[in-house]
C-alpha positions as CSV (number, residue, x, y, z in Angstrom):
1,M,-21.0,-2.3,1.8
2,D,-18.9,0.7,2.8
3,G,-15.2,1.3,2.0
4,T,-12.4,2.1,4.2
5,A,-9.5,4.5,4.3
6,F,-6.2,4.9,6.1
7,S,-2.8,6.6,5.8
8,V,0.7,5.2,6.0
9,P,4.2,6.6,5.5
10,V,5.1,6.9,1.8
11,P,6.4,3.4,0.8
12,P,9.8,2.9,-0.7
13,S,10.0,2.4,-4.5
14,L,9.7,-1.2,-5.4
15,N,13.3,-0.9,-6.7
16,M,14.4,-0.4,-3.1
17,C,12.3,-3.1,-1.5
18,F,14.3,-6.2,-2.5
19,S,17.9,-7.2,-2.9
20,N,19.4,-10.3,-4.5
21,V,21.6,-12.1,-2.0
22,P,23.8,-15.0,-3.1
23,G,22.6,-18.3,-1.7
24,R,19.3,-16.8,-0.4
25,G,17.8,-15.3,-3.6
26,R,15.5,-12.2,-3.4
27,V,15.2,-10.8,0.1
28,K,13.5,-7.8,1.7
29,T,15.8,-4.9,2.3
30,A,16.2,-3.3,5.7
31,L,14.5,-0.2,4.3
32,Y,11.4,-2.2,3.2
33,K,11.3,-4.1,6.5
34,A,11.4,-0.8,8.5
35,W,8.6,0.6,6.3
36,I,6.5,-2.5,6.8
37,E,6.8,-2.2,10.6
38,E,6.1,1.6,10.7
39,A,3.2,1.3,8.3
40,G,1.8,-1.6,10.2
41,W,1.7,0.4,13.4
42,A,0.0,3.2,11.5
43,I,-2.7,0.8,10.3
44,A,-3.2,-0.7,13.7
45,S,-3.8,2.8,15.2
46,Q,-6.4,3.7,12.6
47,R,-8.3,0.3,12.6
48,P,-9.5,0.4,9.0
49,S,-12.4,-1.9,8.3
50,K,-11.9,-5.0,6.2
51,I,-13.0,-5.5,2.6
52,Q,-14.1,-8.9,1.4
53,G,-14.1,-9.9,-2.2
54,P,-13.2,-7.8,-5.3
55,Y,-12.2,-4.2,-4.6
56,Q,-10.7,-1.0,-6.0
57,A,-8.1,1.2,-4.4
58,I,-6.9,4.8,-4.7
59,I,-3.5,5.6,-3.4
60,R,-2.7,9.2,-3.0
61,L,1.0,10.2,-2.6
62,P,2.5,13.5,-1.8
63,E,3.0,15.7,-4.8
64,K,6.8,15.7,-4.4
65,T,7.2,11.9,-4.2
66,P,10.3,11.2,-6.2
67,G,10.4,8.7,-9.0
68,D,7.7,6.6,-10.6
69,I,4.7,6.6,-8.4
70,D,3.5,3.2,-9.7
71,N,6.5,1.7,-8.1
72,R,5.0,2.6,-4.7
73,A,1.7,0.8,-5.1
74,K,2.8,-2.9,-4.7
75,A,4.2,-2.3,-1.2
76,V,0.8,-0.7,-0.1
77,L,-1.2,-3.5,-1.7
78,D,0.9,-6.2,-0.1
79,L,0.6,-4.4,3.3
80,M,-3.2,-4.4,3.0
81,V,-3.2,-8.2,2.5
82,K,-0.7,-8.7,5.4
83,H,-3.0,-6.7,7.7
84,K,-6.1,-8.5,6.4
85,I,-7.7,-5.2,5.1
86,T,-8.1,-7.0,1.8
87,P,-8.1,-10.8,1.3
88,D,-5.7,-10.9,-1.7
89,D,-4.3,-8.4,-4.1
90,R,-5.4,-10.7,-7.0
91,L,-9.0,-9.4,-6.2
92,L,-8.0,-5.8,-7.1
93,H,-10.1,-4.7,-10.1
94,K,-9.1,-1.1,-10.3
95,L,-6.1,0.9,-9.0
96,V,-5.6,4.6,-9.1
97,V,-2.2,6.0,-8.0
98,E,-1.9,9.8,-8.0
99,R,0.2,12.7,-6.7
100,T,-1.8,14.9,-4.5
101,P,-0.8,18.4,-3.2
102,G,-1.1,19.1,0.5
103,I,-0.5,15.7,2.0
104,A,2.5,14.3,3.8
105,S,1.8,10.5,3.8
106,A,0.3,7.9,1.5
107,C,-3.5,8.1,1.8
108,V,-5.3,5.0,0.8
109,S,-9.1,4.6,0.0
110,I,-10.6,1.2,-0.7
111,L,-14.1,0.4,-1.9
112,P,-15.7,-2.9,-2.8
113,W,-15.8,-3.4,-6.5
114,E,-19.6,-3.7,-6.5
115,A,-19.8,-0.2,-5.1
116,A,-17.9,1.3,-7.9
């Protein structure tokens, strides 16, 4: 089984994705909602194939992405589930997140775990 790849705008840091709202609890921020919508359109235009079962992912971020890059991964993983690229992020067996020179967006590669 082959893998798939796509690119999306750089996600916000997980620290910027949720806010605690009295009486409502933890809610998505406007920044996170806007990224989800923009990234969703990017995915739809690229039509990445679906991965069934266990998988591994590589998330490449621009070299100058500020802050901790591991805080960017959860948004991408959740987006992949939302768009049915992967069935559940609990099936993720290996994750690599790296800064990469020469790119302007988040570049994501996914392979079935068996193909590792």
